[in-house]
N, C-alpha and C positions, 0 to 999 in steps of 0.2 A: 799329329796322330801322341797319343798319351800311351804309356809304356804298358798301360791297363790293356789299352784299344788292340794294340800290337799283338800281347798273349790272349786275347780274344781272337781275333781273327786266326790266330796260328793255331789255337785249340778248336775253331772251327774248322779248318784245314785238315787236322790230324784224324779229326772226329769224321771226317767226310771218307778221309781216307780208308780209316776202318771198316765204315759201312761198306767201303765199296770191298773192300778183301773179302767180309762176310759174302756179299752175293756172288763175288767170282767162287769161293767156298760152295756157297749153293750151284753154282753152275756148274762146278767141278763134279759135285756129286751127280747131278742129273745126266750129266755127261757120261760119267762112268756105267751108268745103267744100259746103257746102249753099246755098251762095248762086249765083244765078244772073246778078245782075248784077258785070260785071266790076269796073268800077269799086269798087261797094262791097266786091267781095271783096278788091282790093288795097289799101285803107284797113285794112280788118280785120286783112289779115294784118300791115303795119306797124302798127296799133297791139300787137298781141302782141309783132311783134319788140322796139319801143319798151318795150314794160311789162317785157318780161324781160330787156333789156340794163340798163334800169335797176335792176329786181331785183338781177342779178347785178353790179352797180357796187357798188351799196349791201350786199351781203354782202359783196364784197371790201373793201370801207371799214371795215365792221366788225370784221372780223379784223383789220385794221391797227391799229386801235386798242385791241384786246382786250388 
């Protein structure tokens, strides 16, 4: 494999993980809507926001280095 193929495979793997993180953030938000405990609800929403923020910043960084 050439270096370019390796980079492409790695970038594809990273993008798959980013998309997975965004899906998990959506799942966390949907789960939070079913929670009765306000503290748990807030923590779950914060987790979703943090996960989404991380995924988006990683995606932006990945496009910068392409």
